C-alpha positions in Angstrom: -4.7 45.1 3.6 -6.8 48.1 2.9 -5.6 50.8 0.9 -7.1 54.3 0.3 -6.7 56.1 -2.9 -6.8 59.8 -2.3 -6.3 61.6 -5.4 -6.0 65.5 -4.7 -6.1 67.6 -7.9 -6.6 65.1 -10.8 -9.2 62.4 -11.2 -8.5 58.8 -10.8 -8.0 56.8 -13.9 -10.3 54.0 -14.3 -8.1 51.9 -16.7 -5.4 51.8 -14.2 -7.1 49.8 -11.3 -5.9 46.3 -12.1 -2.5 47.3 -13.0 -2.1 49.3 -9.8 -3.8 46.4 -7.8 -0.8 44.3 -9.5 1.9 46.6 -8.7 1.0 47.0 -5.0 0.6 43.5 -4.5 4.2 43.0 -6.1 6.0 46.0 -4.5 4.2 47.2 -1.5 6.3 45.5 1.2 9.5 46.5 -0.6 8.4 50.1 -1.1 7.2 50.4 2.4 10.6 49.2 3.6 12.5 51.6 1.3 10.6 54.5 2.6 11.0 53.7 6.3 14.6 53.0 6.1 15.1 56.5 4.1 12.8 58.6 6.5 14.7 59.9 9.7 13.8 58.7 13.0 11.5 61.5 13.8 9.6 61.3 10.8 9.2 57.5 10.4 5.2 58.0 11.1 5.2 59.6 7.7 6.1 56.4 6.0 2.4 55.3 5.2 1.7 58.8 3.8 4.6 58.9 1.6 3.5 55.2 0.4 -0.1 56.4 -0.1 1.0 59.4 -2.0 3.2 57.1 -4.4 -0.1 55.1 -5.2 -2.0 58.1 -5.5 0.6 59.6 -8.1 0.2 56.1 -10.1 -3.7 56.2 -10.0 -3.3 59.9 -11.5 -1.3 58.8 -14.6 -3.1 59.0 -17.9 -0.5 56.4 -19.4 0.5 54.2 -16.6 0.5 51.0 -18.7 2.7 52.6 -21.2 5.0 54.0 -18.5 5.2 50.6 -17.0 5.4 48.6 -20.2 8.5 50.6 -21.3 10.1 49.8 -17.7 8.8 46.2 -17.0 12.3 45.4 -15.7 12.6 48.4 -13.4 9.1 49.0 -11.8 10.4 49.0 -8.5 13.1 51.6 -9.2 10.2 53.7 -11.0 8.1 53.5 -7.7 11.5 54.1 -5.4 12.2 57.1 -7.5 8.6 58.6 -7.2 8.8 58.0 -3.3 12.3 59.8 -3.3 10.7 62.7 -4.9 7.7 62.8 -2.6 10.0 62.5 0.6 12.2 65.6 -1.2 9.1 67.6 -1.6 7.9 66.9 1.9 11.4 67.9 3.4 11.4 71.2 1.3 7.8 71.9 2.6 8.6 71.2 6.1 11.9 73.2 5.9 10.1 76.3 4.3 7.5 76.2 7.2 10.3 75.9 9.9 11.6 79.0 8.3 8.3 80.9 8.1 8.1 80.2 11.7 11.7 81.9 12.4 11.6 84.9 14.5 14.5 87.4 13.6 16.5 89.1 16.5 19.6 90.9 16.7 22.8 88.8 16.8 24.0 89.7 20.2 20.7 88.5 21.7 20.9 85.2 20.0 24.4 84.8 20.9 23.9 85.6 24.6 20.8 83.3 24.5 23.1 80.5 22.7 25.9 81.1 25.3 23.6 80.6 28.2 22.0 77.4 26.7 25.3 75.9 25.6 27.0 76.7 29.0 23.9 75.9 31.3 24.7 73.4 34.4 22.3 71.0 32.9 24.0 70.9 29.4 27.4 70.4 31.2 26.0 67.7 33.5 24.4 66.0 30.6 27.8 66.2 28.6 29.6 64.7 31.3 27.4 61.7 31.8 27.4 61.2 27.7 31.3 61.2 28.0 31.3 58.9 31.2 29.0 56.3 28.9 31.4 56.6 26.3 34.2 55.7 28.1 32.6 53.0 29.9 31.8 51.6 26.2 35.1 52.1 24.9 36.8 50.3 28.2 34.5 47.3 27.2 35.8 46.8 23.9 38.3 44.7 22.7 41.8 46.1 22.5 42.0 46.2 18.6 38.6 47.7 18.3 39.3 50.6 20.8 42.5 51.2 19.2 41.1 51.4 15.7 38.2 53.5 16.8 40.5 56.0 18.9 43.0 56.2 15.9 40.1 57.2 13.5 38.1 59.5 15.9 40.7 61.1 18.0 43.8 61.2 15.7 41.8 61.6 12.6 43.6 58.8 10.9 42.4 57.2 7.8 41.3 53.6 7.4 44.3 53.0 5.2 46.8 54.6 7.7 45.0 52.5 10.6 45.5 49.6 8.8 49.3 50.2 8.2 49.6 50.8 12.0 47.5 47.7 13.1 48.9 45.5 10.5 45.6 44.6 9.3 43.6 44.9 6.2 41.5 48.0 5.5 38.1 45.6 5.5 39.1 44.5 9.0 39.7 48.3 10.2 36.2 48.9 8.9 34.7 46.0 10.7 36.4 47.1 13.9 35.2 50.7 13.8 31.9 49.6 12.9 31.8 47.3 15.8 33.0 50.1 18.1 30.4 52.5 17.0 27.7 49.8 17.5 28.9 49.2 21.1 29.1 53.0 22.0 25.6 53.7 20.4 24.1 51.1 22.5 25.7 52.2 25.6 24.8 55.8 25.0 21.1 55.5 23.5 
C-alpha cells in the first residue's frame, strides 16, 4: 500500500519515519475501519483523507517517540482520538461553509416555500409508498417482533414496560425491536 505524506504547514520530522512506518503497519486497518464507521454515509469518501491527515499530524510531531513511549499500550486510542479531532474539525468547517452559503429571506416567504414543498403531490405520494413498504415489512414479521416494535414506536413504551406486557426479558425486547428495525430498513431502503 502506497501512502503519501502531505504536510501542510510544518515540515516533516526526519526522525519519525521508522516509528511512523511501524505505527502504520500495526494500526492502519483498525484506524481505517474506525474512521469509516464514524463517518456518515454521505461522507464515507472522506475516510482516506482523514486517515491521511492523521498520519500527517503524526509526521509533524516534534516528539513523536516520547509521546508514543508514554502511551505504548494506548497508541491505537491515541490515533483514534486524533482521527476524532480531525473529523470534528472537518464537520465544523463543512457546517460553516453551508451556513455561509445560506441566503436569508423573510419568514413568510420561507414558510410558503416550505409548505409547498412538504405538501407537494410528489412528496405525498412518496410518503404513502414508504408507509406501504413499512406496513408490508411489519406484516411479514413474527408476531412478537411486530408487537414489541409497535409498542415501542407507536405507544412510546419503554423496553421495561414492553417486557412486562409481553412477559419476556428486556434483552429479548431489545432483540425483537432490533430485528424489526432491520426488516423495516431492508424493505424501505
